[in-house]
DRENLUMKOL-93342 format. One record per residue: residue in three letters; z, y, x of N, C-alpha, C in turn. Coordinates in steps of 0.001 Angstrom, whole numbers. Each point is the difference from the previous one (the first is absolute). Layout:
N
R type     n.w     n.v     n.u    ca.w    ca.v    ca.u     c.w     c.v     c.u
R  ALA       Z       Y       X       Z       Y       X       Z       Y       X
...
END
This chain:
360
R type     n.w     n.v     n.u    ca.w    ca.v    ca.u     c.w     c.v     c.u
R  UNK    3906   92148   66291    1293     212    -669     -18    -615   -1405
R  UNK     995    -806    -302     169    -522   -1350    1058     860    -680
R  UNK    -420     782    -984     896     958    -643     913    -678   -1016
R  UNK    1165     586    -196     935    -504    -999    -527     255   -1409
R  UNK    -825    1034    -178    -591     302   -1302   -1388     580     218
R  UNK    -877    -203    -985   -1362     523      99    -543     235   -1407
R  UNK      77    1247    -492    -532     294   -1330   -1492    -323     -88
R  UNK    -410    -539   -1127   -1392    -377    -216    -663    1043    -894
R  UNK    -655     957     617    -730    1045    -731   -1484    -190     298
R  UNK    -769    -347   -1033   -1414    -305     175    -914     959    -743
R  UNK   -1238    -404    -119   -1001     847    -633     314     281   -1465
R  UNK     589    -976    -691     337     198   -1415     983    1150    -181
R  UNK    1028      42     860     982    1082     -81    -647    1347     358
R  UNK    -852     -17    1010    -676    1239     421    -869     544   -1137
R  UNK    -738    -883    -654    -863     434   -1103     817     514   -1181
R  UNK    1140    -646    -263     851     447   -1107     537    1399     255
R  UNK     424     254    1233     504    1325     353   -1129    1036     -59
R  UNK   -1164    -384     477   -1146     912     -28    -334     426   -1426
R  UNK      62    -947    -925    -278     322   -1398    1009     992    -553
R  UNK    1261    -166     370    1022     947    -444    -275    1382     588
R  UNK    -316      52    1281    -276    1283     642   -1178     702    -665
R  UNK   -1002    -768    -349   -1170     582    -667     340     513   -1397
R  UNK     963    -658    -637     347     380   -1382     712    1335     -79
R  UNK     637     390    1089     768    1240      11    1421    -162    -489
R  UNK     338   -1140    -602    1358    -267    -486     749    -766    1094
R  UNK     585     723     942     640    -660    1130    1521     -40    -140
R  UNK     556     725    -984    1433     -93    -278     237   -1177    -945
R  UNK    1078      33    -744     303   -1093    -925    -885     100   -1232
R  UNK    -752   -1086    -274    -950      37   -1098    -316   -1376    -535
R  UNK   -1253    -235    -399    -357   -1256    -666     150   -1239     874
R  UNK    -164     141    1315     176   -1159     868    1451    -479       2
R  UNK     923     954     -25    1432    -354     -67     291    -732   -1303
R  UNK    -530     518   -1099     234    -630   -1310    -515   -1436     -24
R  UNK   -1189    -219     517    -565   -1351      18     772    -914     944
R  UNK     409     525    1142     776    -799     954    1320    -433    -629
R  UNK     640     900    -728    1251    -339    -665    -200   -1132   -1002
R  UNK   -1059      83    -789    -277   -1055    -977    -239   -1333     692
R  UNK    -781       9    1054    -353   -1240     707    1209    -603     708
R  UNK     839     860     583    1170    -530     710    1025    -552    -991
R  UNK     203     696   -1115     913    -512   -1026    -466   -1355    -505
R  UNK   -1286    -145    -218    -552   -1273    -457     230   -1093    1038
R  UNK    -165     347    1274     190    -984    1076    1459    -464      63
R  UNK     921     919    -105    1426    -339      95     496    -646   -1283
R  UNK    -583     382   -1140     428    -544   -1281     997     879    -703
R  UNK    -142    1325     159     881     942    -673    -813     917    -918
R  UNK     673     663    -925    -679     922    -912    -463    1260     722
R  UNK     792     414     992    -258    1292     629       7    -117    1524
R  UNK    -781     874     630      89     267    1427    -186    1503     175
R  UNK     833     590     850     -21    1450     219    -205     235    1490
R  UNK   -1177     503     362    -351     171    1409     615    1273     572
R  UNK     511    -110    1227     599    1135     703    -520      10    1440
R  UNK     544     904     818    -603     224    1313     636    -766    1157
R  UNK     992    -842    -273     569    -863    1049     903   -1046    -633
R  UNK     314   -1032     766     952    -994    -471    1388     582    -168
R  UNK     377     912     893    1299     656    -116      82     809   -1287
R  UNK   -1089     701    -317     -45     756   -1251     115    -932   -1203
R  UNK    -618   -1186     101      91    -974   -1089    1441    -438    -216
R  UNK     714    -289    1072    1404    -393    -112     838    1128    -597
R  UNK    -187    1193     538     769    1164    -456    -241     258   -1485
R  UNK   -1272      80    -398    -328     296   -1388     446   -1119    -940
R  UNK     -98   -1253     461     446   -1124    -828    1488      87    -286
R  UNK     781     358    1007    1438     169    -195     295    1136    -982
R  UNK    -642    1147     206     220    1138    -882    -419    -318   -1433
R  UNK   -1114    -701    -151    -492    -341   -1337     927    -963    -722
R  UNK     819    -715     769    1012    -886    -580    1367     676     -69
R  UNK       2    1332     103    1202     818    -178    1079    -270    1042
R  UNK    -414    -352    1206     944    -143    1114     235    1378     599
R  UNK    1269     372     167     280    1334     515    1366     104     656
R  UNK     470    1210     127    1240     299     712    1172    -781    -579
R  UNK     752    -629     905    1172    -764    -400    -276   -1458    -284
R  UNK   -1272    -371    -117    -357   -1399    -261     -39    -797    1301
R  UNK      61   -1319    -140    -139    -916    1135   -1143    -968    -275
R  UNK    -735    -305    1053   -1109    -954     -81     213   -1054    1086
R  UNK      70   -1252    -408     217   -1097     951   -1334    -429     582
R  UNK     -50     -83    1323   -1231    -383     673     328    -683    1323
R  UNK   -1032    -294     757     134    -671    1284       1    1012    1142
R  UNK     750    -264    1064     -57     882    1162   -1134    -368     954
R  UNK    -602   -1183    -210   -1018    -483     927   -1377     292    -593
R  UNK    -457    1232     239   -1214     501    -627    -410    1273     719
R  UNK   -1147     546    -381    -432    1292     526     879    1100    -592
R  UNK     143    1086     731     928    1067    -354    -274     602   -1379
R  UNK   -1255     -44    -456    -347     611   -1284     758    -619   -1159
R  UNK     366   -1266     106     737    -652   -1076    1309     731    -270
R  UNK     795     165    1043    1278     690    -165    -159    1486    -249
R  UNK    -934     622     726    -165    1444    -130    -438     414   -1401
R  UNK    -837    -823    -633    -457     343   -1340    1173      70    -978
R  UNK     998    -828     230    1218      52    -826     771    1288     290
R  UNK     131     338    1275     686    1232     374    -698    1230    -563
R  UNK   -1341     -26     -57    -747    1150    -531     464     367   -1413
R  UNK     409    -998    -771     381     244   -1395    1436     511    -130
R  UNK     759     -52    1100    1418     334     -54     884   -1208    -195
R  UNK    -627   -1167    -178     763   -1243    -152     371    -571    1369
R  UNK     784   -1056     -17     487    -617    1238    -563   -1412     143
R  UNK    -639    -307    1124    -372   -1394     264    1249    -818     331
R  UNK     109   -1144    -635    1081    -947     293    -658   -1267     522
R  UNK     390    -428    1195    -707   -1069     680     677   -1353    -159
R  UNK    -806    -988    -374     430   -1402     -12    -787    -720    1086
R  UNK     635    -940     673    -627    -676    1139   -1148    -905    -469
R  UNK    -735    -518     967   -1233    -733    -284     168   -1507     142
R  UNK    -963    -701    -553    -173   -1419     282    -764     -97    1324
R  UNK     513    -721     999    -628       2    1326   -1314    -771      70
R  UNK    -342    -738   -1050   -1267    -736     -23   -1114     847    -615
R  UNK     266     560   -1179   -1016     805    -682     -38    1431     512
R  UNK    1083     471     623     195    1379     453     226     965   -1168
R  UNK       7    -494   -1224     219     843   -1176    1473      60    -362
R  UNK     345     925    -883    1378     124    -452     490   -1338    -545
R  UNK    1222    -365     363     602   -1232    -495     547     260   -1405
R  UNK    -610    -587   -1026     427     317   -1374    1441    -395    -284
R  UNK     523    -964     756    1380    -431    -217    1019    1043     465
R  UNK    -466    1004     729     905    1037     507     -68    1284    -818
R  UNK    -878      38    -988    -206    1238    -754    1167     312    -922
R  UNK     484   -1007    -711     995     243   -1040    1273     651     551
R  UNK     388    -376    1214    1206     579     597    -163    1485     314
R  UNK   -1242     475      36    -258    1404     328     -59     893   -1240
R  UNK      44    -600   -1174    -129     771   -1239    1308     734    -320
R  UNK    -130    1291    -315    1139     818    -437    -385     703   -1302
R  UNK     875     817    -502    -333     738   -1218   -1023    1105     251
R  UNK    -348     221    1277   -1021     997     353   -1381    -630     216
R  UNK     -49   -1322      22   -1263    -676     275    -978     209   -1149
R  UNK   -1197     453     326   -1000     286   -1018   -1244    -893     147
R  UNK    -230    -523    1214   -1227    -762     217     146    -929    1203
R  UNK    -894    -980      42    -173    -866    1165   -1414     232     512
R  UNK    -127     173    1313   -1319     181     599    -255   -1137     993
R  UNK    -549   -1133    -476    -388   -1055     936   -1252     413     758
R  UNK    -104    -437    1243   -1190     244     820    -693   -1339     233
R  UNK   -1277     -59    -310    -797   -1204     264    -530     116    1428
R  UNK     903    -258     950    -265     342    1393   -1107    -849     603
R  UNK    -883     667     725   -1139    -624     693   -1016    -628    -955
R  UNK     183     213   -1313    -871    -653    -980     587   -1269    -564
R  UNK    1282    -257     281     689   -1200    -465     893     363   -1194
R  UNK    -260    -546   -1189     743     414   -1188    1501    -269     100
R  UNK     778     957    -472    1445    -194    -128     279   -1000   -1129
R  UNK    1233    -488     -40     407   -1017    -984     242     679   -1337
R  UNK   -1099     250    -732      74     867   -1175     723    -620   -1183
R  UNK      18   -1310    -131     674    -628   -1141    1475     381     -33
R  UNK     676    -171    1122    1424     315      64     223    1500    -118
R  UNK    -841     778     671     142    1454     -34    -169     525   -1424
R  UNK    -974    -543    -727    -210     441   -1382    1178    -395    -893
R  UNK     551   -1172     234    1162    -431    -788    1186     934     214
R  UNK     227     411    1250    1089     933     294    -261    1348    -659
R  UNK   -1241     471     121    -356    1292    -594     191     -14   -1514
R  UNK    -385   -1092    -632     163    -114   -1454    1472      -7    -393
R  UNK     813    -723     768    1420    -113    -326     715    1341      98
R  UNK    -383     799     999     699    1262     241    -794    1223    -471
R  UNK   -1107    -243    -689    -836    1075    -535    -454     957    1109
R  UNK    -591    -573    1033    -473     775    1148   -1529      41      31
R  UNK    -534    1111     456   -1446      94     206    -394    -792    1243
R  UNK   -1229    -480       5    -565    -656    1174   -1142     872     520
R  UNK     136     463    1233   -1069     730     682    -457    -896    1139
R  UNK   -1186    -575    -127    -506    -916    1026    -709     778    1110
R  UNK     520     -91    1214    -717     530    1152   -1024   -1062     401
R  UNK   -1206     164    -543   -1099    -929     265   -1021     629     944
R  UNK     459     944     807    -916     762     857    -772    -878     980
R  UNK     534   -1187     305    -667    -917     922    -520   -1250    -708
R  UNK     -63       4   -1308    -144   -1273    -716   -1077     -10   -1078
R  UNK   -1093     706     202   -1101       2    -971    -514   -1427    -200
R  UNK      68    -493   -1218    -515   -1332    -309     989   -1133     192
R  UNK    1179     278     543    1019   -1041     144     494    -429   -1379
R  UNK     403   -1261    -110     407    -534   -1300    1317    -750      98
R  UNK     758     103   -1074    1224    -784    -173    -118    -707   -1339
R  UNK      94   -1322      13    -205    -800   -1218   -1317     363    -698
R  UNK   -1045     160     818   -1367     286    -469    -120    1341    -725
R  UNK     950     875     224     -34    1350    -553      11     986    1156
R  UNK    -884     982     -30    -118     910    1133    1208     921     119
R  UNK     430     210    1231    1086     948     230    -487    1388    -404
R  UNK     937     806    -427    -345    1295    -559     -97     -32   -1507
R  UNK     136   -1204    -571     -63    -135   -1461    1325    -476    -587
R  UNK    1003    -229     841    1305    -447    -490     820    1189    -496
R  UNK     -36    1083     766     679    1227    -388    -977    1138      93
R  UNK     381    1028     731    -899    1111     311    -389    -150    1458
R  UNK   -1283    -188     267    -459    -282    1358    -466    1240     729
R  UNK      93     -44    1336    -516    1077     843    -762    -625    1159
R  UNK   -1249     417     168    -887    -530    1031    -459    1119     930
R  UNK    -296    -379    1238    -549     927     989   -1426    -411     350
R  UNK    -846    1002     271   -1371    -262     441    -255     595    1383
R  UNK    1035       5     820    -135     431    1394   -1048    -874     704
R  UNK    -708     513    1024   -1116    -741     586     298   -1411     496
R  UNK    1240    -285     388     310   -1337     502     330   -1004   -1101
R  UNK     108     466   -1248     356    -909   -1090   -1158    -941    -334
R  UNK     252    -990    -871   -1020    -991    -332   -1207     607    -693
R  UNK     174    1157    -612   -1112     833    -468     403    1448     208
R  UNK    -968     883     119     321    1386     333    -793     973    -852
R  UNK     527    1209    -100    -746    1137    -540     -36    1115    1050
R  UNK     323    -319    1243     180     987    1056    1469     357      75
R  UNK     475     730    -946    1415     190    -322      86     -82   -1514
R  UNK    1124    -423    -502     134     -66   -1448    1052    -996    -426
R  UNK     303      24   -1279     950    -936    -581    -245     -86   -1488
R  UNK     723    -917    -658    -168    -145   -1448    1264    -613    -598
R  UNK     317     427   -1214    1149    -500    -758    -532    -873   -1120
R  UNK     613   -1166    -214    -408    -886   -1092    1174    -220    -938
R  UNK    -292     -17   -1307    1066    -182    -981    -583    -404   -1345
R  UNK     809    -671    -795    -335    -300   -1393     695     956    -967
R  UNK     777     920     535     799     911    -804    -779    1301    -219
R  UNK    -336     294   -1240    -784    1201    -309     710    1269     446
R  UNK    1296      62    -236     758    1218     328      70     201    1506
R  UNK     231   -1082     747      48      94    1461   -1352     468     545
R  UNK   -1085    -563    -534   -1335     396     445    -253    1478    -266
R  UNK     381     476   -1185    -210    1409    -340     808     914     913
R  UNK    1245    -370     275     828     800     909    -589      12    1404
R  UNK    -489   -1154     463    -591     -73    1344   -1217     910     105
R  UNK    -811      31   -1046   -1181     866       7     413    1484      52
R  UNK    1071     330    -686     478    1379      28     598     351    1362
R  UNK     764    -920     546     646     236    1296   -1041     263    1084
R  UNK   -1129    -717     -38   -1016     164    1043    -780    1301    -153
R  UNK     120     680   -1144    -807    1182    -300     873    1176    -407
R  UNK    1003     317     833     845    1182    -203     750     -16   -1326
R  UNK     266   -1195    -536     794    -106   -1220    -747     370   -1261
R  UNK   -1329    -148      26    -772     426   -1164    -878   -1108    -553
R  UNK    -173      18   -1308   -1008    -816    -670   -1206     861    -340
R  UNK     292    1263    -270   -1028     968    -362      -3    1092    1054
R  UNK   -1180     411     433    -111     963    1086     793    1279    -298
R  UNK     816     388     990     827    1205     -44    1148     -88   -1007
R  UNK     278   -1188    -503    1178    -230    -835     876   -1021     723
R  UNK    1116     470     568     813    -835     881    1320    -348    -683
R  UNK     154   -1280    -331    1136    -449    -800    1164    -526     838
R  UNK    -263    -273    1271    1030    -559     869    -344     351    1446
R  UNK     948    -229     902    -270     217    1414    -941   -1102     496
R  UNK   -1113     408     573    -946    -969     518    -486     393    1379
R  UNK    -961    -745     481    -512     177    1364   -1525     -43     -43
R  UNK    -619     252    1130   -1440    -229     129    -191   -1306     751
R  UNK    -126   -1093    -743    -106   -1347     586   -1331    -651    -364
R  UNK    -977     782    -410   -1227    -566    -541    -863    -665    1070
R  UNK    -669   -1070    -398   -1026    -647     820   -1332     719    -226
R  UNK    -829      61    1029   -1321     604    -137   -1025   -1038    -452
R  UNK   -1109     493    -553   -1094    -900    -375    -624    -661    1229
R  UNK      61     666    1136    -513    -607    1236     798   -1262     313
R  UNK    1325     111     -36     858   -1160     265    -208   -1094   -1037
R  UNK     -68     399   -1269    -159    -983   -1071   -1324    -742     109
R  UNK   -1057     685     419   -1298    -655     165      70   -1093    1053
R  UNK     695     283    1099     214   -1037    1021     813   -1142    -589
R  UNK    1046     339    -731     877   -1015    -583    -722    -916    -967
R  UNK    -913     538    -787    -730    -829    -967    -848   -1050     718
R  UNK    -612     381    1103    -791    -960     784     921   -1024     657
R  UNK    1092     474     576     937    -895     686     640   -1002    -948
R  UNK     295     431   -1227     617    -891    -971    -900   -1192    -309
R  UNK   -1292     224     -37    -942   -1102    -238      24   -1024    1133
R  UNK     382     430    1185      21    -865    1178    1373    -616     267
R  UNK    1011     471    -735    1384    -337     334     254   -1501      30
R  UNK    -442    -737   -1005     282   -1434     -34    -675    -732    1166
R  UNK   -1165     468     418    -658    -581    1179     807     289    1256
R  UNK     486    1237     119     858     358    1128    1247    -885      34
R  UNK     615    -159   -1164    1236    -786     -75    -262   -1446     424
R  UNK   -1075    -585    -487    -286   -1390     346    -203    -163    1499
R  UNK    -674     966     622    -198     -66    1452    1329     126     728
R  UNK     863     886    -441    1322     123     609     791   -1306    -144
R  UNK     -95    -600   -1168     725   -1247    -233    -562   -1128     873
R  UNK   -1312     -33     154    -620   -1006     874     442     195    1449
R  UNK      33    1253     436     436     285    1372    1471    -374     191
R  UNK     816     319    -995    1421    -342      81     208   -1505      29
R  UNK    -818    -724    -752     117   -1466     -17    -266    -585    1389
R  UNK   -1020     530     681    -302    -484    1346    1145     303     958
R  UNK     546    1196     -85    1127     352     854    1214    -879    -302
R  UNK     268    -226   -1272    1135    -842    -386    -129   -1415     546
R  UNK   -1217    -544     -18    -228   -1348     509     338     -98    1476
R  UNK    -274    1060     736     260      -9    1444    1455     296     342
R  UNK     651     833    -813    1354     446     327    1090    -829    -668
R  UNK    -368    -797    -998     992    -663    -832    1014    -841     747
R  UNK    -439    -722    1034     897    -923     703     427     507    1374
R  UNK    -362    1226     344     341     527    1318    1452     450      49
R  UNK     627    -194    1150    1358     490     196     -39    1493     284
R  UNK    1025     691    -449     126    1416     308    -726     933    -935
R  UNK    -625    -544   -1057    -727     837    -945     183    -538   -1414
R  UNK     153     887    -946      76    -359   -1415   -1141     686    -726
R  UNK    -918    -790    -524   -1167     534    -700     364     392   -1429
R  UNK    -816     849    -651     270     383   -1389     -10   -1208    -930
R  UNK     800      83   -1050      85   -1067    -997    -415     568   -1355
R  UNK    -882    -706    -674    -421     392   -1344     648    -942   -1007
R  UNK     786     568    -907     630    -817   -1036   -1060    -596    -929
R  UNK     330   -1117    -606    -957    -674    -876    -338     836   -1235
R  UNK     895     920    -377    -240     826   -1187    -604    1359     356
R  UNK    -414     166    1257    -474    1307     452   -1383     -90     628
R  UNK    -695    1119     -36   -1272     155     715     160    1163     977
R  UNK     156    -334    1254     169     961    1092   -1384     540     366
R  UNK    -131    1326     136   -1312     574     319     -81     495    1449
R  UNK    1052    -211     783     -35     219    1446    -544    1368     391
R  UNK     589    1040    -574    -246    1333     556     387      -8    1477
R  UNK    1094    -644     290     387    -267    1381     273   -1488     153
R  UNK    -385    -537    1149     394   -1358     366    1128     161    1008
R  UNK    1220    -173    -480    1179     322     792     815   -1252     278
R  UNK     257    -231    1281     770   -1160     442    1309     478     610
R  UNK     923    -947     147    1225     246     757    -106    -738    1319
R  UNK     391     658    1085     -20    -626    1316    1335     234     693
R  UNK     348    -919     874    1285      98     694     -25    1065    1088
R  UNK   -1116      66     729    -100     966    1100   -1219     883    -231
R  UNK     188    1081    -727   -1118     861    -379    -612     707    1205
R  UNK     820     302     990    -503     709    1176   -1069    -814     719
R  UNK     234   -1294     197    -972    -860     690   -1270    -170    -829
R  UNK     162    -109   -1289   -1162    -148    -882    -851    1259      37
R  UNK     633    1155     -57    -732    1265      61    -753     135    1313
R  UNK     632    -385    1092    -671      56    1310   -1266    -844      -6
R  UNK      80   -1180    -582   -1154    -889     -43   -1106     574    -872
R  UNK     360     576   -1151    -998     607    -879    -676    1187     683
R  UNK     774     811     679    -568    1145     714    -953    -452    1093
R  UNK     398   -1020     733    -852    -524    1080   -1336    -492    -537
R  UNK      -4    -467   -1243   -1225    -511    -620    -721    1052    -840
R  UNK     495    1247      40    -618    1106    -741     -10    -274   -1506
R  UNK    1138    -466    -489     147    -326   -1423    1024     941    -621
R  UNK    -392     645   -1091     905     910    -686    1097    -745    -747
R  UNK    1107     673    -201    1131    -570    -721     770    1148    -646
R  UNK     938    -335    -855     862    1010    -608    1411    -518    -133
R  UNK     960     902     -17    1392    -351    -288     325     624   -1351
R  UNK       5    -818   -1036     237     472   -1369    1242    -696    -579
R  UNK    1218     529     295     314    1330     459    1119     -89    1029
R  UNK      20     898    1009     953    -171    1099    1422     427    -318
R  UNK     170     779   -1071    1334     512    -331     145      74   -1514
R  UNK     930    -763    -582     196      69   -1455     402    1407    -436
R  UNK    -214     295   -1268     228    1360    -480    1434     471     211
R  UNK     967    -898    -214    1394     432     115     404     320    1431
R  UNK    -858    -348     972     259     309    1407    -856    1166     501
R  UNK    -857     538    -866    -825    1143     398     888    1228     214
R  UNK    -335     852     984     862    1158     295     319     861   -1214
R  UNK   -1007     246    -841     260     866   -1155     986    -655    -963
R  UNK    -131   -1302    -209     900    -689    -926    1418     -76     574
R  UNK     105    -150    1305    1325      41     623     636    1372    -216
R  UNK    -831    1046      57     528    1352    -217     466     207   -1430
R  UNK    -526    -813    -925     425      68   -1397    1274    -802    -260
R  UNK     451    -729    1025    1247    -743    -128    -153   -1477    -270
R  UNK   -1223    -533     127    -198   -1432    -219     668    -794    1123
R  UNK     817    -991    -403     716    -842     966     -98   -1471    -394
R  UNK   -1090    -350    -675    -155   -1358    -525       1   -1037    1120
R  UNK     551   -1153    -322     -88   -1167     875    -981    -979    -643
R  UNK   -1220     -15     502   -1075    -819    -566    -596    -832    1125
R  UNK     694   -1043     399    -348    -716    1232   -1362    -678     -17
R  UNK    -440    -492   -1154   -1280    -704     -20   -1158     981     215
R  UNK      78    1166    -585   -1018    1020     233      -1     433    1461
R  UNK    1171     188     556     102     462    1384    -522   -1047     976
R  UNK     332   -1262    -229    -474   -1072     877   -1507    -178    -124
R  UNK    -501      45   -1215   -1433    -166    -229    -793    1105     692
R  UNK     508    1226     -54    -687    1129     634    -157    -198    1505
R  UNK     884    -775     602     -65    -257    1438   -1013   -1079     366
R  UNK    -465    -761    -995    -810   -1182     296   -1420      36    -559
R  UNK    -295     881    -959   -1310     -54    -646   -1092     618     862
R  UNK   -1193    -565    -144   -1198     580     591   -1179    -364    -894
R  UNK    -844     988    -271   -1161    -207    -863   -1246    -187     852
R  UNK    -823    -972    -390   -1201    -362     748   -1248     303    -824
R  UNK   -1140     172     637   -1240     259    -736    -324   -1109    -996
R  UNK    -351     392   -1234    -364    -974   -1038   -1112     556    -897
R  UNK    -490    1178     305    -918     728    -886   -1342    -733    -149
R  UNK    -764     323   -1043   -1216    -752    -336   -1109      52    1044
R  UNK      23    1006     879   -1075     117     995     136   -1000    1139
R  UNK    1106    -702      68     226    -949    1090    -823   -1266    -188
R  UNK    -619    -455    1086    -667   -1290       1     902   -1057     608
R  UNK    -417   -1254     -78     825   -1098     522     256     143    1491
R  UNK    -983     455     747     175     130    1447    1090    1018     327
R  UNK      68    1073    -783    1039    1004     232    1371    -532    -389
R  UNK      74    -747   -1083    1264    -611    -386     488    -972    1059
R  UNK    -918    -736     595     373    -932    1067     523     741    1219
R  UNK    -533    1189     269     535     817    1087    1443     423    -297
R  UNK     250     375   -1254    1363     379    -404     935   -1190     186
R  UNK    -432   -1163    -440     818   -1219     110     295    -314    1454
R  UNK   -1014      84     836     165    -302    1427     999     956     645
R  UNK    -133    1285    -308     918     995     581    1428    -220    -487
R  UNK     147    -347   -1274    1341    -259    -530     631   -1207     664
R  UNK    -759   -1057     155     543   -1214     628     409     271    1444
R  UNK    -807     783     686     352     349    1380    1306     811      33
R  UNK     111     971    -887    1209     804     -59    1231    -811    -352
R  UNK    -149    -938    -935    1126    -843    -395     415    -942    1115
R  UNK    -976    -485     754     324    -913    1108     741     709    1119
R  UNK    -187    1314     104     684     778    1026    1388     487    -436
R  UNK     320    -267   -1256    1273     501    -540    1180    -802     528
END
């Protein structure tokens, strides 16, 4: 079986966790503090605030930027549910702008029409590890005095104009096991804003800076030292992981680039795609899936239903017409690209895809 994802947990991670267990400090402690410093340095921000999931990172980042009831946040409907739900958690409303069908990211040219007097922020998603068009998005945010909350949960190490995502506004990352690096479960917020960082730290710890002194409504969103110890080891390996993913994607692109019935991912000249997912568009997904299954090759559909078409969002009254997101959801399929793949396995993926496309 060729899996769609395969976390790389080795002896270094095991030893790091063992040391934490021996220390007796298994909750949030010095490992979290060091991980935050190292991750902030990697991204290029003053602060990083570690939490217990990517969803928690999004939620806390929004709250720390004073997003709340009655506010609107413009984002993409073509993403994982946590993007929209994190906005709902605050009492704000997600407002969806359609996507660019090549990058799969929010189309920046459609954002301005969605701005109202209730708009408080823009939440671009760097989907699959492919950076959103941040130059235009930042210009819009500056013009309308809007916060930028970057959903970088799939984009550790991705760059736009040689600057890492998560450093343009307030970033949120996930360390779920299938991501380009993991802490088991976990997330982190990145920012250059001292006040936002301080609020995020309070939000993750029951609204307190000082034990038993609670200044605001907060949550228990803390990362453990066990998770942080894994993260510190994984962060050292991240650039190697990314390069392997990029090498694997390059081989796949070479094979798929001229084939009929498939559109391979495109990397803009000003971007560094880190290929959390290698996602293509195909005309007949059913035939392709049959071929992959016959060859015992894992795949994913990221994502089969845009947020505005999800049952819960329909129950909230969403009636958006976002044809590019809807069409893309019918055609995308993600293929194995993770660092554990060898050339022989990639060739098996290519062979199965070509067979499926020929049967379409």
